[in-house]
Every structure is written in structure tokens, then in C-alpha cells.
N, C-alpha and C positions, 0 to 999 in steps of 0.2 A: 488447566489448558493453557498452552502458549498463546499469547496475544501479540499480534503484529499490526503494524500500520504499513500499508503498501504505498510507496511513492507512485505517482501517476505513471512514470516510465515502466514500472513493473507490470501494471495492468495493460498498458499499450503493447508492450513486448509479448505479453501472454496471448493477446489476440492476434498479433502479427505473426508469431511463430508458435503455433499450437503444440509443437513437440519440444519446445525449449524449457529450460529450467524455470523461467518465470511463469510459464503456463502450469508447470507442475506445482509451484507454490500456490498459485491461484486455485488450482484444483483441490489442494489440501484444505484451503479455506472453505471452498464451496462444499466439500464433503464433510466438513466439521472436524477435521483432525487438528487444525489450528484455527484460532479465531482472528479474523480480519476486523479491525476496528476502524471506523471512519467517522468523520464529523460532517455536518451539512456543507461546510466550505470545501472539504476534500471531495465529497461526492459530487459537488457542482463542478469541481475541476476535472474529475474523471469524465463527467458528461461532456463538458466543453471540449476537452482534448480528443476524446474518442470519436466525436462527431466531426472532426476536422476533415474536410474533403481530401486533403493530400494523403491522409492515411488510407483512404479507400476501403474502410472497414464496412462491411454490410450492416445496415441499420438493425437487422434482426439480431446479429451477433452482439452488437453493442448493447441493444436492449436486453438481451438475455444475460449478458455479463453483469450489467448494472442491477438487474432484478436479482440475480444470484448473490451479488455482494450485499444488496439491501436485506435479502431474506436470511442469509446465513451469517452476516457480519453483525457487529455490535455498533450501534449508533451512539456516539457520545457528544456532549455539548460543552466544549471548552469554555471556561469563564476567565481563564488567565491568559494574558498576552505575553508571549515569549518572543524574545528577540536575540537568538543566538546565531542565526544564519544571515549571511550577507544577502541572500536571496529571500525576499520577503515572503513569497509563496511557500517556501520551505519551512518557515516559522509556523505555518498552519499545521504542518505535519508534526512538528515537535509538540505543538499545543494539543493535538489530537492524541498523540502517543502518551503525553504526560497525564492527560485526563483519563485515558483508558487504562493506565497502569500497564502499558505495553511492555513486552520484553524486548522487542526488536522493531526498528524501522528498517524496512527492506527497500533497497534502492539500487538502481543500475548506475547511479552517479554519486559515489561516496564522497567525491570532492566537494559537493554542495552540502554535505552533512559531516563537517570535520570533527564534530564533538559528540561523544555520548552525552546524554542529558539525563540526569537523575537516575542513573543505572540502566537507561534504555540504550542498548547497543545498536549501532548502525552497521548493517550487514548487506552483502549482495545476496541474490537468490542462491547462488552456489554455497556461500558461507552458511546461510540459514539451513539448507538441506544437509550440510555436513554436521551441523550442530544437532539437528534432529536425528540424524543417523546414529550419533554417538550418545544420544540421551537415553 
């Protein structure tokens, strides 16, 4: 099964635009076609960001999305500190991906993830869906 780590902006976009590509990627994770991997730090970031008042996301939707991610995803506990990104929070995503043996980091902001790491490709939602279509 293909393993992915979803950047927080993918989860946010999925909830803000339920008909978008990011929502389709999240749906594939929730339905078990691909495996979303997350760490305690990444899950905490999802929770923090999704509850920001400026996003105006209904609490029920946020709660349901987090429940789905927890129940269908794979929790990993990184033990290695990685420092490849200038954005410290993004290093937590690299750590999660490396620990999980992820195939992809999926992000809406590839400039924050300029490097593949140990064979883990950084892709947008569109790029991931294209790869899945041709697999």
C-alpha cells in the first residue's frame, strides 16, 4: 500500500474545499486506498490549525476528520531528529515520513519541501493523483 504523509495545508484544503483534489486525497486515505501516516506532533499540528477561528470550520467536521485520520491512518513515533527544511515545523513532517517509510509527502507548498529525503518524494495532491492513476 502506498504510504503518504499529508502536510497540514492538505488537510485544511480538504475541509475548506470538499470537492477539491486535496479532499479526494484525504478521501483515499480515509477509505483505505492509500495509508496516511502521522506522528503525535503532526496530529497536534492538524488539531491546532484546524481549530483556528479564522478558518471557520465547523467543530463537528474538524472532529470527524481527525477521528477518520486517527482510525484509518498509521501512527508512528519518530526517534530521529531531521533538519533538512528551513521551516522547523516541516522537519516534523520529514521525520514522520522517514519513520513511516512513506512513499510521498503531499503538500500544497512544495517550496517548503525543496528536497526529497531518503527516496520520499514531495508531491502536490495533483501529482499524487497522477501517479496513482498511472500505477
